[in-house]
SEVOTOR-603422 format. One record per atom (N, C-alpha, C): x, y, z; residue number from 1; residue in one letter. Coordinates in Angstrom, 1 decimal, padded with zeros to 4 digits. Last residue first. Layout:
REM SEVOTOR-603422
X; Y; Z; NUM; A
...
***
This chain:
REM SEVOTOR-603422
088.7; 089.6; 074.7; 146; X
088.9; 088.0; 074.7; 146; X
088.7; 087.3; 076.0; 146; X
088.3; 092.1; 075.5; 145; X
087.4; 091.4; 074.2; 145; X
087.8; 090.0; 074.2; 145; X
090.2; 092.9; 077.2; 144; X
088.9; 092.4; 077.8; 144; X
088.0; 091.8; 076.6; 144; X
092.4; 093.2; 075.7; 143; X
092.5; 092.0; 076.5; 143; X
091.0; 091.7; 076.9; 143; X
091.7; 095.1; 074.5; 142; X
091.8; 094.4; 073.5; 142; X
091.9; 093.0; 074.6; 142; X
091.5; 097.0; 076.5; 141; X
090.3; 096.7; 075.8; 141; X
090.3; 095.6; 074.9; 141; X
094.4; 097.0; 076.9; 140; X
093.3; 096.7; 078.0; 140; X
091.8; 096.2; 077.3; 140; X
095.3; 098.3; 074.5; 139; X
096.0; 096.8; 075.2; 139; X
094.9; 096.1; 076.1; 139; X
094.2; 100.9; 074.5; 138; X
093.9; 099.8; 073.3; 138; X
094.2; 098.5; 074.3; 138; X
095.0; 102.0; 077.0; 137; X
093.8; 101.6; 076.8; 137; X
093.3; 100.5; 075.7; 137; X
097.8; 101.9; 076.1; 136; X
097.4; 101.0; 077.4; 136; X
095.7; 100.8; 077.4; 136; X
097.7; 103.7; 074.0; 135; X
098.4; 102.4; 073.9; 135; X
097.6; 101.5; 075.2; 135; X
096.6; 106.1; 075.4; 134; X
096.1; 105.5; 074.3; 134; X
096.6; 103.8; 073.9; 134; X
098.7; 106.5; 077.2; 133; X
097.3; 106.4; 077.8; 133; X
096.6; 105.7; 076.6; 133; X
100.9; 107.2; 075.6; 132; X
101.1; 106.1; 076.6; 132; X
099.5; 105.6; 077.0; 132; X
100.0; 109.6; 074.4; 131; X
100.4; 108.5; 073.8; 131; X
100.5; 107.2; 074.5; 131; X
099.6; 111.4; 076.5; 130; X
098.3; 110.7; 075.6; 130; X
098.7; 109.5; 074.7; 130; X
102.1; 111.4; 077.9; 129; X
101.1; 110.9; 078.3; 129; X
099.9; 110.6; 077.6; 129; X
103.3; 112.7; 075.3; 128; X
103.7; 111.7; 075.8; 128; X
102.7; 110.7; 076.8; 128; X
101.7; 115.4; 075.4; 127; X
101.9; 114.4; 074.0; 127; X
102.4; 112.8; 074.6; 127; X
102.3; 116.2; 077.9; 126; X
101.1; 116.3; 077.5; 126; X
100.9; 115.0; 076.2; 126; X
105.1; 116.5; 078.1; 125; X
104.3; 115.4; 079.0; 125; X
102.9; 115.4; 078.5; 125; X
105.8; 118.3; 076.1; 124; X
106.3; 116.9; 075.8; 124; X
105.6; 116.0; 076.8; 124; X
104.4; 120.5; 077.2; 123; X
104.2; 120.0; 075.8; 123; X
104.3; 118.4; 075.6; 123; X
106.0; 120.8; 079.5; 122; X
104.5; 120.6; 079.4; 122; X
103.9; 119.9; 078.4; 122; X
108.6; 121.3; 078.3; 121; X
108.4; 120.2; 079.2; 121; X
106.6; 119.8; 079.2; 121; X
109.6; 122.3; 075.2; 120; X
108.8; 122.7; 076.4; 120; X
108.3; 121.1; 077.0; 120; X
112.6; 120.7; 074.2; 119; X
111.0; 121.0; 074.0; 119; X
110.6; 121.2; 075.4; 119; X
115.3; 120.4; 074.0; 118; X
114.7; 121.2; 075.0; 118; X
113.3; 121.8; 074.9; 118; X
116.6; 118.5; 072.5; 117; X
116.0; 119.7; 071.6; 117; X
115.6; 120.8; 072.7; 117; X
116.6; 116.3; 074.5; 116; X
117.9; 117.1; 073.9; 116; X
117.5; 118.2; 073.0; 116; X
114.1; 115.9; 074.7; 115; X
114.8; 116.5; 075.8; 115; X
116.0; 117.1; 075.4; 115; X
113.7; 114.5; 072.3; 114; X
112.9; 115.7; 072.6; 114; X
113.4; 116.5; 073.8; 114; X
115.7; 112.4; 072.5; 113; X
115.7; 113.6; 071.6; 113; X
114.8; 114.6; 071.9; 113; X
114.3; 110.8; 074.4; 112; X
115.5; 111.6; 074.6; 112; X
115.8; 112.8; 073.8; 112; X
111.8; 110.1; 072.8; 111; X
111.7; 111.0; 074.1; 111; X
113.1; 111.6; 074.7; 111; X
113.2; 108.7; 070.9; 110; X
112.4; 109.8; 070.6; 110; X
112.3; 110.8; 071.9; 110; X
114.1; 106.5; 072.4; 109; X
114.9; 107.2; 071.8; 109; X
114.5; 108.9; 071.4; 109; X
111.4; 105.2; 072.7; 108; X
112.4; 105.7; 074.1; 108; X
113.3; 106.8; 073.6; 108; X
110.3; 104.9; 070.2; 107; X
109.6; 105.7; 071.1; 107; X
110.7; 106.3; 072.1; 107; X
111.7; 102.6; 068.7; 106; X
111.6; 104.2; 068.1; 106; X
111.4; 105.1; 069.5; 106; X
111.4; 100.4; 070.4; 105; X
112.5; 100.5; 069.6; 105; X
112.8; 102.2; 069.4; 105; X
107.8; 100.4; 070.2; 104; X
108.9; 099.8; 070.7; 104; X
110.2; 100.3; 069.8; 104; X
105.7; 103.5; 070.7; 103; X
106.3; 102.3; 069.8; 103; X
107.8; 101.8; 070.1; 103; X
105.2; 105.3; 072.1; 102; X
105.0; 104.0; 072.8; 102; X
105.6; 103.1; 071.7; 102; X
105.7; 107.6; 071.0; 101; X
106.6; 107.5; 071.9; 101; X
106.4; 106.0; 072.4; 101; X
104.5; 108.8; 068.8; 100; X
105.0; 107.6; 068.5; 100; X
105.7; 107.3; 069.8; 100; X
103.5; 111.2; 069.9; 99; X
102.5; 110.1; 069.8; 99; X
103.1; 108.9; 069.4; 99; X
105.4; 112.9; 069.2; 98; X
105.4; 112.2; 070.2; 98; X
104.5; 111.3; 070.5; 98; X
104.7; 114.5; 067.0; 97; X
105.7; 113.3; 066.7; 97; X
105.7; 112.5; 067.9; 97; X
103.5; 116.6; 067.9; 96; X
102.7; 115.5; 067.7; 96; X
103.6; 114.0; 067.6; 96; X
105.6; 118.7; 067.9; 95; X
105.5; 117.7; 069.4; 95; X
104.6; 116.4; 069.0; 95; X
106.9; 118.4; 064.6; 94; X
106.6; 119.1; 065.8; 94; X
106.3; 118.0; 067.0; 94; X
107.6; 117.9; 062.2; 93; X
106.5; 117.3; 062.5; 93; X
105.8; 117.9; 063.8; 93; X
110.0; 119.4; 061.6; 92; X
109.3; 119.3; 060.4; 92; X
107.7; 118.9; 061.4; 92; X
111.5; 119.0; 063.9; 91; X
111.1; 120.5; 063.5; 91; X
109.9; 120.3; 062.2; 91; X
111.8; 116.3; 064.1; 90; X
111.1; 117.1; 065.2; 90; X
110.6; 118.5; 064.4; 90; X
113.4; 116.1; 061.9; 89; X
112.3; 115.6; 062.0; 89; X
111.2; 116.1; 063.0; 89; X
115.5; 117.7; 062.8; 88; X
115.1; 118.0; 061.6; 88; X
113.7; 117.5; 061.7; 88; X
116.7; 115.8; 064.7; 87; X
116.2; 117.4; 065.1; 87; X
115.3; 118.0; 064.0; 87; X
117.2; 113.9; 063.1; 86; X
116.2; 113.5; 064.1; 86; X
115.8; 114.9; 064.6; 86; X
119.2; 114.9; 061.8; 85; X
118.3; 114.5; 061.1; 85; X
117.0; 114.4; 061.9; 85; X
121.1; 115.6; 064.0; 84; X
120.5; 116.7; 063.2; 84; X
119.4; 116.3; 062.6; 84; X
121.8; 112.8; 064.6; 83; X
121.0; 113.6; 065.7; 83; X
120.4; 114.8; 064.8; 83; X
123.2; 111.9; 062.5; 82; X
121.9; 111.6; 062.8; 82; X
121.1; 112.2; 063.5; 82; X
125.3; 113.5; 062.6; 81; X
124.6; 114.0; 061.5; 81; X
123.1; 113.1; 061.6; 81; X
126.5; 112.8; 064.8; 80; X
125.9; 114.2; 064.8; 80; X
125.2; 114.4; 063.7; 80; X
125.5; 109.3; 065.6; 79; X
126.5; 110.3; 065.2; 79; X
125.9; 111.7; 065.0; 79; X
124.7; 107.6; 068.1; 78; X
124.2; 108.2; 067.2; 78; X
125.3; 109.2; 067.1; 78; X
125.5; 105.4; 070.4; 77; X
126.0; 105.7; 069.4; 77; X
125.4; 106.3; 068.2; 77; X
124.3; 105.0; 073.1; 76; X
123.5; 104.8; 071.9; 76; X
124.2; 105.0; 070.6; 76; X
126.7; 105.7; 074.6; 75; X
125.9; 104.4; 074.6; 75; X
124.9; 104.3; 073.4; 75; X
128.3; 107.9; 073.6; 74; X
128.9; 106.7; 074.5; 74; X
128.0; 105.3; 074.4; 74; X
127.0; 109.8; 072.5; 73; X
128.2; 109.4; 071.9; 73; X
128.9; 108.2; 072.6; 73; X
124.7; 109.9; 074.0; 72; X
124.6; 109.7; 072.5; 72; X
126.0; 109.2; 071.8; 72; X
125.4; 110.5; 076.6; 71; X
124.5; 109.4; 076.2; 71; X
124.6; 109.0; 074.5; 71; X
126.8; 113.0; 076.2; 70; X
127.1; 111.9; 076.7; 70; X
126.5; 110.6; 076.4; 70; X
124.6; 114.6; 074.9; 69; X
125.9; 114.5; 074.4; 69; X
126.5; 113.2; 074.9; 69; X
122.4; 114.7; 076.9; 68; X
122.4; 114.0; 075.5; 68; X
123.6; 113.9; 074.8; 68; X
121.9; 115.2; 079.3; 67; X
123.2; 114.3; 079.3; 67; X
123.1; 113.8; 077.9; 67; X
119.8; 117.1; 079.8; 66; X
121.1; 117.2; 080.8; 66; X
122.3; 116.2; 080.2; 66; X
117.8; 116.0; 078.1; 65; X
118.0; 117.5; 078.2; 65; X
119.4; 117.8; 078.9; 65; X
118.2; 113.4; 078.1; 64; X
118.4; 114.1; 076.8; 64; X
118.7; 115.6; 077.0; 64; X
117.3; 113.1; 080.8; 63; X
118.6; 112.4; 080.2; 63; X
119.1; 113.1; 079.0; 63; X
114.9; 114.1; 080.5; 62; X
115.8; 114.8; 081.4; 62; X
117.2; 114.2; 080.9; 62; X
113.5; 112.2; 078.8; 61; X
113.6; 113.7; 078.7; 61; X
114.8; 114.4; 079.3; 61; X
113.5; 110.0; 080.4; 60; X
114.6; 110.0; 079.2; 60; X
114.5; 111.4; 078.7; 60; X
112.0; 110.6; 082.4; 59; X
113.5; 110.4; 083.1; 59; X
114.2; 110.4; 081.6; 59; X
109.8; 110.6; 081.1; 58; X
110.2; 111.9; 081.6; 58; X
111.5; 111.7; 082.2; 58; X
109.4; 108.0; 080.7; 57; X
109.5; 108.8; 079.5; 57; X
110.1; 110.2; 080.2; 57; X
108.5; 107.1; 083.0; 56; X
110.0; 106.6; 082.3; 56; X
110.3; 107.5; 081.3; 56; X
106.2; 108.2; 083.5; 55; X
107.3; 108.9; 084.4; 55; X
108.9; 108.5; 083.8; 55; X
104.7; 107.1; 081.6; 54; X
105.0; 108.5; 081.4; 54; X
106.0; 109.1; 082.2; 54; X
104.8; 104.5; 082.9; 53; X
105.3; 104.8; 081.6; 53; X
105.7; 106.3; 081.3; 53; X
103.2; 105.0; 085.1; 52; X
104.4; 104.8; 085.5; 52; X
105.6; 105.0; 084.0; 52; X
100.8; 106.2; 084.3; 51; X
101.5; 107.0; 085.0; 51; X
103.1; 106.6; 085.1; 51; X
099.8; 103.8; 083.0; 50; X
100.0; 105.0; 082.3; 50; X
101.3; 106.1; 082.9; 50; X
099.8; 101.9; 084.7; 49; X
101.0; 101.7; 083.9; 49; X
101.0; 102.9; 083.0; 49; X
097.8; 103.1; 086.6; 48; X
099.0; 103.0; 087.1; 48; X
100.2; 102.6; 085.9; 48; X
095.5; 103.4; 084.6; 47; X
096.1; 104.6; 085.6; 47; X
097.3; 104.3; 085.7; 47; X
094.9; 100.6; 084.2; 46; X
095.4; 101.6; 082.9; 46; X
096.2; 102.8; 083.5; 46; X
094.4; 099.5; 086.5; 45; X
095.9; 099.3; 085.8; 45; X
096.2; 099.9; 084.7; 45; X
092.5; 101.0; 087.2; 44; X
093.5; 101.2; 088.3; 44; X
094.7; 100.6; 087.3; 44; X
090.6; 100.1; 085.5; 43; X
091.0; 101.4; 085.4; 43; X
092.3; 101.8; 086.2; 43; X
090.6; 097.2; 085.9; 42; X
091.1; 097.9; 084.4; 42; X
091.5; 099.2; 084.7; 42; X
091.6; 095.6; 088.9; 41; X
090.7; 096.5; 088.2; 41; X
091.1; 097.5; 087.0; 41; X
092.3; 092.5; 088.6; 40; X
092.8; 093.6; 089.0; 40; X
091.8; 094.6; 088.3; 40; X
091.8; 089.9; 087.3; 39; X
090.7; 090.2; 088.4; 39; X
090.9; 091.5; 088.8; 39; X
093.7; 089.0; 085.4; 38; X
093.7; 088.2; 086.8; 38; X
092.9; 088.9; 087.9; 38; X
093.9; 090.2; 083.4; 37; X
093.0; 089.2; 083.0; 37; X
093.0; 088.5; 084.4; 37; X
095.0; 092.5; 084.0; 36; X
093.9; 092.9; 083.5; 36; X
092.8; 091.4; 083.3; 36; X
097.5; 091.3; 084.6; 35; X
096.8; 092.0; 085.6; 35; X
095.2; 092.1; 085.2; 35; X
098.4; 090.3; 081.8; 34; X
098.4; 089.5; 083.1; 34; X
097.4; 090.2; 084.2; 34; X
098.5; 092.9; 080.5; 33; X
097.5; 091.8; 080.2; 33; X
097.1; 090.8; 081.1; 33; X
100.5; 094.2; 082.1; 32; X
099.4; 094.8; 082.0; 32; X
098.3; 093.7; 081.5; 32; X
102.6; 092.4; 081.7; 31; X
102.5; 092.7; 082.8; 31; X
100.7; 093.2; 082.9; 31; X
102.9; 092.4; 079.1; 30; X
102.8; 091.1; 079.4; 30; X
102.0; 091.4; 081.0; 30; X
104.0; 095.1; 078.7; 29; X
102.7; 094.7; 078.1; 29; X
102.1; 093.3; 078.8; 29; X
106.3; 096.0; 079.4; 28; X
105.2; 096.1; 080.4; 28; X
103.7; 095.5; 079.8; 28; X
109.8; 095.3; 079.1; 27; X
108.5; 095.3; 078.5; 27; X
107.4; 095.4; 079.5; 27; X
112.9; 096.6; 079.0; 26; X
112.1; 095.9; 079.6; 26; X
110.5; 096.1; 079.1; 26; X
115.8; 097.5; 078.4; 25; X
115.2; 096.6; 077.8; 25; X
114.1; 095.9; 078.5; 25; X
116.3; 101.1; 078.8; 24; X
116.3; 099.5; 079.6; 24; X
115.5; 098.7; 078.7; 24; X
115.5; 103.7; 078.8; 23; X
116.2; 102.9; 077.4; 23; X
116.6; 101.4; 078.0; 23; X
112.1; 103.6; 079.8; 22; X
113.3; 104.4; 079.8; 22; X
114.3; 103.4; 078.4; 22; X
109.7; 102.2; 080.0; 21; X
109.8; 103.7; 079.1; 21; X
111.1; 104.2; 078.7; 21; X
110.1; 100.2; 081.7; 20; X
110.0; 099.8; 080.0; 20; X
109.9; 101.2; 079.2; 20; X
110.1; 101.6; 083.9; 19; X
111.5; 101.0; 083.7; 19; X
111.4; 100.8; 082.1; 19; X
107.5; 102.0; 084.5; 18; X
108.4; 103.0; 084.3; 18; X
109.9; 102.5; 083.7; 18; X
106.4; 099.4; 084.2; 17; X
105.9; 100.3; 083.4; 17; X
107.0; 101.5; 083.1; 17; X
107.5; 098.6; 086.7; 16; X
107.7; 097.8; 085.4; 16; X
107.6; 098.8; 084.3; 16; X
106.6; 100.2; 088.5; 15; X
107.9; 100.1; 088.4; 15; X
108.2; 099.5; 086.9; 15; X
103.8; 099.7; 088.3; 14; X
104.2; 100.9; 088.5; 14; X
105.7; 101.0; 087.8; 14; X
103.5; 097.0; 089.0; 13; X
103.1; 097.5; 087.5; 13; X
103.6; 098.8; 087.3; 13; X
104.4; 096.9; 091.6; 12; X
105.3; 096.5; 090.7; 12; X
104.8; 097.0; 089.3; 12; X
102.2; 098.4; 092.6; 11; X
103.6; 099.0; 092.9; 11; X
104.3; 098.5; 091.8; 11; X
099.9; 096.5; 092.2; 10; X
099.9; 097.9; 091.4; 10; X
101.4; 098.6; 091.6; 10; X
101.6; 093.7; 093.0; 9; X
100.4; 094.3; 092.8; 9; X
100.6; 095.7; 091.8; 9; X
103.5; 092.0; 094.1; 8; X
103.6; 093.5; 094.1; 8; X
102.9; 094.5; 093.7; 8; X
102.2; 089.7; 094.2; 7; X
103.0; 090.0; 095.1; 7; X
103.2; 091.5; 095.3; 7; X
101.2; 089.4; 091.6; 6; X
100.4; 089.3; 092.7; 6; X
101.0; 089.8; 094.0; 6; X
103.6; 089.5; 090.3; 5; X
102.6; 090.3; 089.9; 5; X
101.6; 090.5; 091.2; 5; X
104.8; 087.1; 090.8; 4; X
105.4; 088.3; 091.2; 4; X
104.4; 089.5; 091.2; 4; X
103.1; 085.2; 089.9; 3; X
103.3; 085.2; 091.4; 3; X
103.9; 086.5; 091.7; 3; X
103.6; 085.7; 087.0; 2; X
102.2; 086.1; 087.6; 2; X
102.1; 086.1; 089.2; 2; X
106.2; 084.6; 086.9; 1; X
105.8; 085.8; 086.7; 1; X
104.4; 086.4; 087.2; 1; X
***
């Protein structure tokens, strides 16, 4: 794994971070920590991972906006009642609920639901970027502390 990181560097980090934010079962934390411990610039690791992860969430947003019925009925298996419940949760808590976009298992579907609810794209992007940035900042600071 470490050899792959050195081979692809920041581009590899960007791709892994982007894929990690989609509905694919990929994680970026190991790559971020390994790069932070391997002499890569922490700010560049932070910016690259945040940008990639945010882009992956934007992909989810558009999947939700234009393909929610297909995705939810075929692949995620969320019935209509559950989708209405998720919609009600968004109505109750609003866009700040997207601060949970980084949370494993919950975060990725949350970004799809935001798209299916046609949330304002700029509001969506603000909250998701903030969520991802806080996550990677904490991860890199925790790595630096050890």
